[in-house]
N, C-alpha and C positions, 0 to 999 in steps of 0.2 A: 281611425281617430285623428282628427286634424291637428291636435296639439302634439302628436308624436312626430318627431323629425328623424331624418337619417342619423344613424349612430346611437340612437336611444335604445336601450335594451328593455325587455319585458320578460317576465317569467313567473314561476311559482317558487315560493320560499318554503323550505322544509327544515324543521328542527331536528337536530341530531347531537349525540354526545361527541362525535368526531366528524366534523363536516368534511375534512379532506378525504378521509377513508370512504365515506359514503359517496362523495363526488366521484372518486376513482372507481367504485363499484358500478355506478350508473354509467360512467363514461365507457367502461369496458362492456357492460351489458348492451348498450345502445350503439356502440361504435362512434360515440361523440368524443369530444375532447374537454379536458379541464381548461377552461379559458382564463381563470383567475383563481388564485388561492392566497389567503393571508390568514393570520391567526383568527380563528373563530368564524371564518367564511370561506366557502369555495363555490365556484360557479362552473357548471357543465353546460356546454353549448352544442347545438346541432350544427351551427354554422356561425360565422361572424355576426349574422343578423338575427340569430335565435332560431327557435325558442331556447330559453335558458331555464335551468333548474338551479336555484340558489340554496345552498345548504348552510345553515347557521347553527353555531353552538348554542345549546340550551342547557344551562346549569340545572341540575335536578331533573334531567330528562327521564321520563318514564315511557317505555315503548307501549304502543297501543296493543290491545288484546283483540285477537281474531278467533272466532266470531265475537262481536261485541257482547260484553257482560255488564249487567247493572252494577254500578259502584266502582267500575274499573275504567282505566283510560281507554276511551273509544277512538277508533281511527277517525280522523277528521276529514280525510281525503285519501284517495289512492290513485295510482297510475294504472291504466289499461294499455297493454301493448299487443298489437295484432301480430301473429306469427304464422308461418306457413307449415311448420311441423312442431306440434305441441310437445311431443316427447323429447326431441333434441333441444328445443328451446328451454324446457325445464332443466334438462341435464346441464346445459351451458350456464344457466343462472345459478344452479346449485354449486357448480364448479367454481363460480366467482364468489360464493359465500352466502347465497340465499338459502332459505330453508322452506321446504314444501309444507304448507299449512295442513294440519290434520283435517280440518273441515273444508270440503270441496263442494260448493253448492250446485255446480253445473258440469255436465260431462264434456263440454267443449271449451271450458275455462279452467285454468289452474291458478289457485291463489298461492302466492309465495310471500315470505317475509324477507325484507332486505336485511343487511347486517345490523341495522339499528332497530329492527322489529316492525317497520312500516309494511303493511300489506300492499302487494301490487299483483295485478292479474296479467297472465299471458292468455290471450284469446285466439283460438284457432280461426284462421281465415277460411271461412266456408262459403 
């Protein structure tokens, strides 16, 4: 993108009831760092140049339901993370506060819920 210059950031924004806590969860999970935190917003970065995840406070936040159900809050997006060892990656995520979802649609993928209830996938590198 030609309009993007050095020092400009880009990323995905995710709603959460506690942005700082969710930012710290993903920073630990991915080995990234919390690059900025203020009331209502926290940013996790892979490097000073990104990519970035921006977590923003959402009043009245309702966690999405997995798998989706009619009439309930649907997941609007999710993260996929490739891993070398599925079992140990799941154990690490759970130790950080994730929950293994009951419904698992594929044998080489594990769906987990982050501390705010957003689904994310750990995908075996095959």
